[in-house]
RORODO-92282 format. One record per residue (C-alpha): residue in one letter; x, y, z. Coordinates in nm, 2 decimals, always signed. Layout:
N
<r miti="a" east="X" north="Y" up="Z"/>
...
This chain:
241
<r miti="m" east="-1.98" north="-0.06" up="+0.98"/>
<r miti="a" east="-2.24" north="-0.34" up="+1.12"/>
<r miti="g" east="-2.06" north="-0.68" up="+1.14"/>
<r miti="h" east="-1.73" north="-0.55" up="+1.00"/>
<r miti="s" east="-1.39" north="-0.60" up="+1.19"/>
<r miti="k" east="-1.12" north="-0.35" up="+1.08"/>
<r miti="w" east="-0.88" north="-0.53" up="+1.27"/>
<r miti="a" east="-1.01" north="-0.89" up="+1.14"/>
<r miti="n" east="-0.97" north="-0.73" up="+0.76"/>
<r miti="i" east="-0.65" north="-0.55" up="+0.76"/>
<r miti="q" east="-0.49" north="-0.86" up="+0.96"/>
<r miti="h" east="-0.60" north="-1.08" up="+0.68"/>
<r miti="r" east="-0.47" north="-0.85" up="+0.41"/>
<r miti="k" east="-0.14" north="-0.83" up="+0.58"/>
<r miti="g" east="-0.14" north="-1.19" up="+0.60"/>
<r miti="r" east="-0.20" north="-1.22" up="+0.21"/>
<r miti="q" east="+0.07" north="-0.98" up="+0.14"/>
<r miti="d" east="+0.32" north="-1.18" up="+0.37"/>
<r miti="e" east="+0.25" north="-1.49" up="+0.17"/>
<r miti="k" east="+0.37" north="-1.30" up="-0.15"/>
<r miti="r" east="+0.71" north="-1.18" up="+0.02"/>
<r miti="g" east="+0.91" north="-1.40" up="-0.25"/>
<r miti="a" east="+0.77" north="-1.22" up="-0.55"/>
<r miti="a" east="+0.82" north="-0.88" up="-0.36"/>
<r miti="f" east="+1.15" north="-0.85" up="-0.43"/>
<r miti="s" east="+1.16" north="-0.75" up="-0.78"/>
<r miti="k" east="+0.88" north="-0.50" up="-0.74"/>
<r miti="l" east="+1.04" north="-0.34" up="-0.44"/>
<r miti="a" east="+1.37" north="-0.31" up="-0.64"/>
<r miti="k" east="+1.16" north="-0.15" up="-0.91"/>
<r miti="e" east="+1.05" north="+0.10" up="-0.64"/>
<r miti="i" east="+1.37" north="+0.17" up="-0.48"/>
<r miti="t" east="+1.54" north="+0.23" up="-0.85"/>
<r miti="v" east="+1.27" north="+0.51" up="-0.96"/>
<r miti="a" east="+1.29" north="+0.68" up="-0.59"/>
<r miti="a" east="+1.65" north="+0.68" up="-0.61"/>
<r miti="k" east="+1.64" north="+0.82" up="-0.98"/>
<r miti="m" east="+1.40" north="+1.09" up="-0.90"/>
<r miti="g" east="+1.53" north="+1.21" up="-0.54"/>
<r miti="g" east="+1.90" north="+1.06" up="-0.51"/>
<r miti="g" east="+2.04" north="+0.78" up="-0.34"/>
<r miti="d" east="+2.04" north="+0.90" up="+0.02"/>
<r miti="p" east="+1.74" north="+0.76" up="+0.20"/>
<r miti="g" east="+1.80" north="+1.06" up="+0.49"/>
<r miti="f" east="+1.71" north="+1.32" up="+0.21"/>
<r miti="n" east="+1.49" north="+1.11" up="+0.02"/>
<r miti="p" east="+1.16" north="+1.04" up="+0.19"/>
<r miti="r" east="+1.01" north="+0.82" up="-0.10"/>
<r miti="l" east="+1.35" north="+0.61" up="-0.11"/>
<r miti="r" east="+1.33" north="+0.56" up="+0.27"/>
<r miti="l" east="+1.02" north="+0.44" up="+0.25"/>
<r miti="a" east="+1.08" north="+0.19" up="-0.01"/>
<r miti="v" east="+1.41" north="+0.07" up="+0.19"/>
<r miti="d" east="+1.22" north="+0.04" up="+0.50"/>
<r miti="k" east="+0.96" north="-0.17" up="+0.32"/>
<r miti="a" east="+1.23" north="-0.38" up="+0.16"/>
<r miti="k" east="+1.42" north="-0.45" up="+0.49"/>
<r miti="g" east="+1.09" north="-0.55" up="+0.64"/>
<r miti="v" east="+1.04" north="-0.83" up="+0.41"/>
<r miti="n" east="+1.43" north="-0.93" up="+0.45"/>
<r miti="m" east="+1.56" north="-0.82" up="+0.11"/>
<r miti="p" east="+1.91" north="-0.88" up="+0.11"/>
<r miti="k" east="+2.13" north="-0.58" up="+0.14"/>
<r miti="d" east="+2.32" north="-0.59" up="-0.17"/>
<r miti="k" east="+1.98" north="-0.62" up="-0.37"/>
<r miti="i" east="+1.87" north="-0.30" up="-0.19"/>
<r miti="d" east="+2.21" north="-0.13" up="-0.28"/>
<r miti="n" east="+2.21" north="-0.26" up="-0.62"/>
<r miti="a" east="+1.86" north="-0.10" up="-0.69"/>
<r miti="i" east="+1.98" north="+0.24" up="-0.56"/>
<r miti="k" east="+2.27" north="+0.22" up="-0.79"/>
<r miti="k" east="+2.05" north="+0.17" up="-1.09"/>
<r miti="g" east="+1.85" north="+0.46" up="-0.99"/>
<r miti="t" east="+2.14" north="+0.70" up="-0.94"/>
<r miti="g" east="+2.30" north="+0.58" up="-1.24"/>
<r miti="e" east="+2.63" north="+0.41" up="-1.10"/>
<r miti="l" east="+2.49" north="+0.07" up="-1.23"/>
<r miti="e" east="+2.33" north="-0.01" up="-1.57"/>
<r miti="g" east="+1.94" north="-0.07" up="-1.55"/>
<r miti="v" east="+1.59" north="-0.06" up="-1.72"/>
<r miti="s" east="+1.40" north="+0.30" up="-1.72"/>
<r miti="y" east="+1.05" north="+0.27" up="-1.57"/>
<r miti="e" east="+0.74" north="+0.49" up="-1.61"/>
<r miti="e" east="+0.49" north="+0.52" up="-1.32"/>
<r miti="i" east="+0.13" north="+0.49" up="-1.45"/>
<r miti="r" east="-0.17" north="+0.45" up="-1.24"/>
<r miti="y" east="-0.50" north="+0.30" up="-1.37"/>
<r miti="e" east="-0.82" north="+0.34" up="-1.24"/>
<r miti="g" east="-1.16" north="+0.12" up="-1.25"/>
<r miti="y" east="-1.45" north="-0.05" up="-1.08"/>
<r miti="g" east="-1.46" north="-0.40" up="-0.92"/>
<r miti="i" east="-1.74" north="-0.58" up="-0.80"/>
<r miti="g" east="-2.05" north="-0.41" up="-0.66"/>
<r miti="g" east="-1.94" north="-0.07" up="-0.77"/>
<r miti="s" east="-1.61" north="-0.10" up="-0.57"/>
<r miti="a" east="-1.34" north="+0.16" up="-0.65"/>
<r miti="v" east="-1.00" north="+0.02" up="-0.78"/>
<r miti="m" east="-0.67" north="+0.19" up="-0.85"/>
<r miti="v" east="-0.35" north="+0.02" up="-1.00"/>
<r miti="d" east="+0.00" north="+0.16" up="-0.94"/>
<r miti="c" east="+0.26" north="+0.01" up="-1.19"/>
<r miti="l" east="+0.60" north="+0.06" up="-1.30"/>
<r miti="t" east="+0.68" north="-0.05" up="-1.65"/>
<r miti="d" east="+0.91" north="-0.05" up="-1.92"/>
<r miti="n" east="+0.64" north="-0.12" up="-2.19"/>
<r miti="k" east="+0.33" north="+0.08" up="-2.12"/>
<r miti="t" east="+0.11" north="-0.11" up="-2.41"/>
<r miti="r" east="+0.19" north="-0.46" up="-2.25"/>
<r miti="t" east="+0.11" north="-0.31" up="-1.92"/>
<r miti="v" east="-0.22" north="-0.15" up="-1.98"/>
<r miti="a" east="-0.34" north="-0.47" up="-2.19"/>
<r miti="d" east="-0.26" north="-0.70" up="-1.90"/>
<r miti="v" east="-0.46" north="-0.46" up="-1.65"/>
<r miti="r" east="-0.75" north="-0.43" up="-1.88"/>
<r miti="h" east="-0.76" north="-0.78" up="-1.93"/>
<r miti="a" east="-0.75" north="-0.89" up="-1.56"/>
<r miti="f" east="-1.03" north="-0.61" up="-1.49"/>
<r miti="s" east="-1.25" north="-0.75" up="-1.77"/>
<r miti="k" east="-1.19" north="-1.13" up="-1.70"/>
<r miti="y" east="-1.27" north="-1.11" up="-1.32"/>
<r miti="g" east="-1.58" north="-0.88" up="-1.35"/>
<r miti="g" east="-1.44" north="-0.54" up="-1.32"/>
<r miti="n" east="-1.43" north="-0.23" up="-1.55"/>
<r miti="m" east="-1.12" north="-0.05" up="-1.60"/>
<r miti="g" east="-1.23" north="+0.34" up="-1.59"/>
<r miti="t" east="-1.07" north="+0.66" up="-1.74"/>
<r miti="d" east="-0.79" north="+0.87" up="-1.52"/>
<r miti="g" east="-0.97" north="+1.03" up="-1.22"/>
<r miti="c" east="-1.26" north="+0.80" up="-1.22"/>
<r miti="v" east="-1.21" north="+0.69" up="-0.85"/>
<r miti="a" east="-0.89" north="+0.88" up="-0.74"/>
<r miti="f" east="-1.11" north="+1.13" up="-0.56"/>
<r miti="q" east="-1.24" north="+0.86" up="-0.33"/>
<r miti="f" east="-0.89" north="+0.78" up="-0.18"/>
<r miti="k" east="-0.65" north="+0.95" up="+0.02"/>
<r miti="h" east="-0.26" north="+0.94" up="+0.00"/>
<r miti="c" east="-0.15" north="+0.88" up="+0.38"/>
<r miti="g" east="+0.03" north="+0.68" up="+0.64"/>
<r miti="q" east="-0.17" north="+0.42" up="+0.83"/>
<r miti="m" east="-0.08" north="+0.23" up="+1.15"/>
<r miti="l" east="-0.32" north="+0.00" up="+1.33"/>
<r miti="f" east="-0.26" north="-0.09" up="+1.69"/>
<r miti="a" east="-0.43" north="-0.38" up="+1.86"/>
<r miti="p" east="-0.76" north="-0.35" up="+2.05"/>
<r miti="g" east="-0.71" north="-0.31" up="+2.41"/>
<r miti="t" east="-0.42" north="-0.02" up="+2.33"/>
<r miti="s" east="-0.48" north="+0.29" up="+2.58"/>
<r miti="e" east="-0.67" north="+0.52" up="+2.34"/>
<r miti="d" east="-0.58" north="+0.82" up="+2.56"/>
<r miti="a" east="-0.19" north="+0.74" up="+2.58"/>
<r miti="l" east="-0.16" north="+0.67" up="+2.20"/>
<r miti="m" east="-0.35" north="+0.97" up="+2.09"/>
<r miti="e" east="-0.16" north="+1.20" up="+2.27"/>
<r miti="a" east="+0.19" north="+1.04" up="+2.16"/>
<r miti="a" east="+0.06" north="+1.02" up="+1.81"/>
<r miti="l" east="-0.04" north="+1.39" up="+1.79"/>
<r miti="e" east="+0.27" north="+1.50" up="+1.96"/>
<r miti="a" east="+0.48" north="+1.30" up="+1.71"/>
<r miti="g" east="+0.31" north="+1.50" up="+1.44"/>
<r miti="a" east="-0.01" north="+1.24" up="+1.33"/>
<r miti="e" east="-0.30" north="+1.37" up="+1.13"/>
<r miti="d" east="-0.58" north="+1.19" up="+1.31"/>
<r miti="v" east="-0.63" north="+0.91" up="+1.56"/>
<r miti="v" east="-0.95" north="+0.69" up="+1.49"/>
<r miti="t" east="-1.09" north="+0.44" up="+1.75"/>
<r miti="n" east="-1.28" north="+0.18" up="+1.54"/>
<r miti="d" east="-1.61" north="+0.00" up="+1.66"/>
<r miti="d" east="-1.37" north="-0.34" up="+1.71"/>
<r miti="g" east="-1.15" north="-0.16" up="+1.96"/>
<r miti="s" east="-0.86" north="-0.12" up="+1.70"/>
<r miti="i" east="-0.71" north="+0.21" up="+1.67"/>
<r miti="e" east="-0.61" north="+0.37" up="+1.36"/>
<r miti="v" east="-0.33" north="+0.66" up="+1.35"/>
<r miti="i" east="-0.30" north="+0.85" up="+1.02"/>
<r miti="t" east="-0.01" north="+1.05" up="+0.91"/>
<r miti="g" east="+0.10" north="+1.23" up="+0.62"/>
<r miti="p" east="+0.25" north="+1.02" up="+0.36"/>
<r miti="w" east="+0.62" north="+1.15" up="+0.42"/>
<r miti="e" east="+0.59" north="+1.17" up="+0.81"/>
<r miti="f" east="+0.48" north="+0.79" up="+0.81"/>
<r miti="t" east="+0.83" north="+0.70" up="+0.91"/>
<r miti="t" east="+0.91" north="+0.97" up="+1.17"/>
<r miti="v" east="+0.59" north="+0.92" up="+1.35"/>
<r miti="k" east="+0.62" north="+0.54" up="+1.33"/>
<r miti="e" east="+0.95" north="+0.58" up="+1.52"/>
<r miti="a" east="+0.84" north="+0.84" up="+1.75"/>
<r miti="l" east="+0.57" north="+0.61" up="+1.87"/>
<r miti="e" east="+0.79" north="+0.29" up="+1.90"/>
<r miti="k" east="+1.01" north="+0.52" up="+2.13"/>
<r miti="a" east="+0.71" north="+0.59" up="+2.34"/>
<r miti="g" east="+0.64" north="+0.21" up="+2.35"/>
<r miti="f" east="+0.36" north="+0.19" up="+2.10"/>
<r miti="t" east="+0.44" north="-0.06" up="+1.82"/>
<r miti="a" east="+0.18" north="-0.10" up="+1.54"/>
<r miti="e" east="+0.06" north="-0.44" up="+1.44"/>
<r miti="f" east="+0.05" north="-0.30" up="+1.08"/>
<r miti="g" east="+0.16" north="-0.01" up="+0.90"/>
<r miti="e" east="+0.21" north="+0.13" up="+0.56"/>
<r miti="v" east="+0.17" north="+0.43" up="+0.33"/>
<r miti="t" east="-0.14" north="+0.35" up="+0.12"/>
<r miti="m" east="-0.40" north="+0.53" up="-0.05"/>
<r miti="k" east="-0.70" north="+0.50" up="+0.22"/>
<r miti="p" east="-1.05" north="+0.48" up="+0.06"/>
<r miti="q" east="-1.27" north="+0.77" up="+0.20"/>
<r miti="n" east="-1.58" north="+0.55" up="+0.20"/>
<r miti="e" east="-1.56" north="+0.16" up="+0.21"/>
<r miti="t" east="-1.79" north="-0.09" up="-0.01"/>
<r miti="e" east="-1.85" north="-0.40" up="+0.20"/>
<r miti="l" east="-1.87" north="-0.73" up="+0.01"/>
<r miti="a" east="-1.99" north="-1.07" up="+0.11"/>
<r miti="g" east="-2.04" north="-1.41" up="+0.00"/>
<r miti="d" east="-1.99" north="-1.46" up="-0.38"/>
<r miti="e" east="-1.91" north="-1.09" up="-0.42"/>
<r miti="a" east="-1.63" north="-1.12" up="-0.19"/>
<r miti="l" east="-1.48" north="-1.43" up="-0.36"/>
<r miti="r" east="-1.50" north="-1.26" up="-0.69"/>
<r miti="m" east="-1.36" north="-0.94" up="-0.58"/>
<r miti="q" east="-1.08" north="-1.12" up="-0.41"/>
<r miti="k" east="-1.00" north="-1.32" up="-0.76"/>
<r miti="l" east="-0.98" north="-0.96" up="-0.93"/>
<r miti="l" east="-0.74" north="-0.84" up="-0.66"/>
<r miti="d" east="-0.55" north="-1.13" up="-0.68"/>
<r miti="a" east="-0.53" north="-1.14" up="-1.09"/>
<r miti="l" east="-0.42" north="-0.76" up="-1.08"/>
<r miti="e" east="-0.17" north="-0.82" up="-0.81"/>
<r miti="s" east="-0.01" north="-1.10" up="-0.99"/>
<r miti="l" east="+0.09" north="-0.90" up="-1.27"/>
<r miti="d" east="+0.47" north="-0.84" up="-1.30"/>
<r miti="d" east="+0.43" north="-0.45" up="-1.39"/>
<r miti="v" east="+0.17" north="-0.39" up="-1.09"/>
<r miti="q" east="+0.33" north="-0.23" up="-0.78"/>
<r miti="e" east="+0.03" north="-0.17" up="-0.55"/>
<r miti="v" east="-0.36" north="-0.21" up="-0.58"/>
<r miti="y" east="-0.57" north="-0.02" up="-0.39"/>
<r miti="t" east="-0.95" north="-0.09" up="-0.32"/>
<r miti="s" east="-1.27" north="+0.03" up="-0.13"/>
<r miti="a" east="-1.37" north="-0.29" up="-0.11"/>
<r miti="v" east="-1.40" north="-0.49" up="+0.24"/>
<r miti="m" east="-1.45" north="-0.85" up="+0.26"/>
<r miti="d" east="-1.55" north="-0.97" up="+0.55"/>
<r miti="e" east="-1.42" north="-1.34" up="+0.67"/>
């Protein structure tokens, strides 16, 4: 995409996420609890729990908080029962937005999400209105200058689905959502450390926004991400710096 740097955009997004680490603990604890409830408390046999625990460790969440969240999920400790809900809608410029929530009060959550959409220029849609525009996958980004051939060989051997070189020289490795950790560890053993990596809903097509539209879209995303019941916000919007 002309003028669009995948590297700069993802680094910017990572920086914004790092700024929110303090608020992340409670959201990560929810995800760990739900993952343990659904698939058991052993990360070795529960890929979703393993991802959640790895993410928690990545922001230095204390071990006792991680352990307590697992115990709440397995019933060893008393805890709140959360429901998973996904809301879909449209942001500025027709960009697609998906909002994943964990809540103990669906009525409160839907009202909060709808309010954020309407206040900041978006529109909440119906179930399935934009989900088809995203792919659930693991995504790792490697810095410009990384050896494309060597990384591709190592990634495909480790079980990656695809390796994509962007116009700015950065390289993306795409994996299945539950193969992400395995591929990441294999690449690290081969000497390749990703600058950024996560399991995400990757947009199949991007909507590039600039100027006032980009600012308005960022306000909408910030408003959604600040809601207590919101775990993740995914969008097709790309805001260039």
